[in-house]
MARSE-81641 format. One line per 8 residues: number of its first residue (from 1); their letters; for each residue x, y, z of N, C-alpha, C, O. Coordinates in steps of 0.001 Angstrom, whole numbers, plus 500000, padded with zeros to 6 digits. Last residue first. Layout:
<torros>
NUM) a) X,Y,Z,X,Y,Z,X,Y,Z,X,Y,Z  ...
</torros>
This chain:
<torros>
96) xxxxxxxx) 383340,595071,752811,384182,594332,753771,384885,595251,754668,385636,594810,755537  382286,596838,751035,381421,596318,752089,382249,595664,753184,381881,595708,754357  384315,597235,749222,383873,598376,750032,383057,597915,751218,383116,598518,752290  384482,594773,747969,385605,595209,748796,385241,596407,749678,385801,596570,750762  382082,594792,746556,382312,593774,747577,383420,594208,748526,383312,594035,749740  382577,596881,744748,381488,596996,745725,381680,596001,746860,381458,596347,748020  384655,595800,743241,384879,597019,743999,383820,597195,745082,384129,597610,746199  383305,593625,742076,384450,593393,742959,384721,594619,743825,384987,594486,745019
88) xxxxxxxx) 381376,594989,740513,380957,594092,741595,382092,593869,742593,381878,593916,743805  383118,596278,738718,382225,597074,739574,381771,596240,740758,381775,596722,741891  384266,594054,737467,385117,594982,738216,384285,595850,739165,384707,596123,740288  382000,593012,736203,382682,592225,737229,383575,593119,738090,383630,592953,739309  381545,595065,734364,380545,594782,735390,381166,593982,736535,380885,594248,737704  383812,594785,732758,383582,596030,733482,382595,595816,734629,382792,596329,735730  383311,592208,731732,384516,592463,732530,384344,593737,733357,384697,593760,734536  380982,592674,730284,380951,591735,731407,382154,591947,732318,382029,591872,733541
80) xxxxxxxx) 381992,594407,728323,380981,594891,729264,380913,593987,730488,380798,594477,731611  383728,592668,726951,384231,593890,727574,383270,594393,728643,383690,594763,729739  381917,590707,726054,383084,590329,726859,383624,591546,727618,383940,591448,728804  380106,592145,724470,379658,591521,725718,380832,591197,726631,380750,591391,727844  381120,595278,723172,381249,593817,723131,380831,593248,724492,381167,593808,725535  381058,598056,722713,379872,597372,723234,379931,595853,723082,378899,595211,722885  383266,599306,721542,382740,599817,722810,381633,598985,723444,381305,599196,724612  384068,598147,719125,385082,598631,720055,384571,599000,721431,385339,599012,722394
72) xxxxxxxx) 381705,597516,717817,382671,596450,718091,383695,596885,719137,384138,596071,719947  380627,600088,717616,379951,599073,718427,380919,597949,718786,380946,597487,719927  382566,601284,715887,382276,601844,717218,381646,600786,718121,382077,600605,719260  382319,599696,713619,383586,599685,714356,383390,600248,715769,383978,599748,716728  379728,600478,712830,380000,599088,713217,381282,598997,714040,381321,598295,715051  380239,603184,712269,379262,602801,713288,379492,601386,713773,379458,601117,714974  382052,602980,710160,382467,603596,711420,381528,603233,712560,381969,603001,713686  380394,601782,708226,381608,601091,708688,382084,601656,710025,382473,600903,710918
64) xxxxxxxx) 378377,603789,707961,378044,602406,708310,379256,601669,708882,379147,601004,709913  379856,606011,707166,379096,606065,708425,378767,604653,708886,378867,604350,710075  380848,604938,704703,381750,605408,705755,381050,605423,707108,381585,604908,708089  378537,604359,703225,379494,603292,703555,380406,603696,704711,380698,602886,705591  377387,606917,703024,376644,605796,703611,377613,604734,704106,377529,604270,705243  379415,608224,701620,379125,608634,703008,378342,607548,703725,378592,607277,704899  379187,606871,699171,380441,606816,699930,380227,607202,701389,380791,606580,702289  376586,607577,698357,376910,606184,698661,378198,606066,699472,378281,605233,700374
56) xxxxxxxx) 374523,610001,698789,375983,609871,698840,376381,608471,699312,376497,608216,700511  371782,610215,699002,372417,610773,697804,373923,610522,697726,374538,610804,696698  371215,609219,701490,370691,608507,700317,371355,608965,699027,371477,608195,698074  372391,611215,703076,372939,609851,703059,372488,609092,701823,373283,608404,701183  370658,613352,702504,372087,613467,702231,372764,612104,702180,373619,611868,701327  368296,612338,703538,368412,612522,702086,369882,612649,701684,370299,612119,700654  369042,612432,706279,368674,611163,705639,368816,611260,704122,369389,610371,703492  369487,615175,706711,370562,614207,706955,370295,612882,706232,371202,612287,705651
48) xxxxxxxx) 366904,616176,706062,368092,616626,705334,369240,615624,705480,369886,615266,704496  365309,614924,708007,365061,614676,706582,366292,615049,705753,366674,614314,704842  366475,616067,710297,366432,614609,710151,366246,614250,708675,366940,613377,708153  365917,618740,709884,367317,618307,709879,367407,616791,709688,368302,616295,709004  363135,618624,710178,363720,619107,708921,365173,618658,708790,365607,618246,707715  362888,617681,712841,362368,616905,711708,362992,617332,710382,363338,616487,709557  366063,618337,714521,364606,618424,714396,364184,617664,713139,365020,617074,712455  368765,617582,714660,368173,618382,715735,366642,618422,715707,366003,618528,716754
40) xxxxxxxx) 370497,614580,714147,369570,615570,713596,368839,616269,714739,368355,615623,715668  373568,613062,713608,372632,613565,714614,371815,614681,713990,372357,615606,713385  374956,610025,712376,374569,611421,712149,373529,611813,713183,372705,610992,713588  377831,608118,713415,376406,608253,713105,376130,609729,712865,376982,610578,713126  380551,608372,713362,379977,607048,713634,378488,606984,713320,377956,605922,712998  380726,611089,712349,381717,610070,712038,381122,608665,712177,381176,607866,711243  378670,612644,713157,379302,612982,711888,380347,611975,711447,380802,612004,710304  379375,612084,716553,378427,612596,715556,379187,613037,714311,380212,613714,714399
32) xxxxxxxx) 380783,609269,717854,381094,610624,717405,380122,611025,716296,380059,610389,715244  379717,607500,720753,379811,607592,719297,380007,609056,718900,379463,609962,719533  379287,607012,723358,380523,607723,723035,380745,607818,721523,381833,608176,721072  376109,607573,724803,376929,606846,723836,378180,607684,723568,378125,608914,723556  374843,609355,726424,375351,608135,727037,376148,607254,726085,376791,606296,726513  372758,610473,723913,373246,610723,725276,373671,609388,725887,372919,608414,725856  371530,609851,721549,372981,609675,721605,373568,609960,722989,374753,609715,723216  368890,610502,721860,369237,609087,721705,370729,608871,721890,371146,607805,722344
24) xxxxxxxx) 368948,613275,721890,368536,612561,723091,368947,611092,723041,369310,610510,724062  369582,613977,719226,370577,614153,720290,370234,613367,721561,371129,612852,722231  368413,611371,716987,368241,612640,717683,369312,612771,718763,369892,611766,719174  370114,609895,714131,369418,609852,715418,369259,611255,715981,369888,612203,715512  370825,607851,711523,370534,609249,711828,369677,609213,713091,368628,608569,713112  373191,605399,710549,372144,605829,711472,372064,607355,711527,373079,608050,711570  373885,602773,708289,374125,604155,708695,372921,604691,709468,371774,604462,709084  374497,599568,709403,373472,600410,708807,373753,601847,709230,373852,602117,710427
16) xxxxxxxx) 375985,597477,710516,376580,598358,709509,375521,599098,708703,375631,599237,707485  374918,596261,712659,374606,595650,711354,375161,596482,710199,374847,596223,709037  375586,598017,714639,376277,596720,714610,376050,595996,713294,376890,595208,712860  373705,600005,714098,375120,600277,713858,375912,598975,713776,376806,598842,712941  371402,598646,714938,371536,599081,713541,372995,599345,713200,373468,598953,712133  372035,598320,717665,371780,597150,716816,371952,597514,715341,372577,596770,714585  372191,600997,718470,373383,600151,718531,373220,598902,717674,374173,598472,717023  369486,601684,718087,370528,602386,717340,371801,601544,717317,372425,601392,716267
8) xxxxxxxx) 368315,599999,719977,367980,599832,718556,369015,600516,717669,369381,599989,716618  369399,601080,722304,369690,599691,721931,369397,599450,720459,370159,598765,719776  368202,603607,722246,369659,603487,722139,370054,602076,721734,370950,601896,720909  365579,602882,722708,365922,603419,721396,367435,603348,721190,367899,603061,720087  365839,602089,725364,365347,601144,724361,365696,601590,722955,366066,600775,722110  366693,604463,726623,367591,603293,726561,367138,602285,725515,367975,601682,724842  365353,606957,726978,365663,606470,725647,366542,605241,725537,367093,604983,724467  364784,609348,728648,365791,608347,728966,366237,607650,727703,367417,607736,727363
</torros>
């Protein structure tokens, strides 16, 4: 399931920290692999992706900025609260 880890990934992205995650962690997120964060398939790939980021300051900055923009665009409390309110309203109308 990984919701707790997903929250940690979103927190890191919100802080403009470039993220390397496993595919399982990215399920349910609309973040674009290679643009908003990096996805590693196994331990060797995880190390390769991380070292690649450490060696490329421009890529670090790009992934970090894109990750933050993703969180700002998709995970704002105001937006989520509005969506939740719409779900509640729809449920109330179905019951009536």
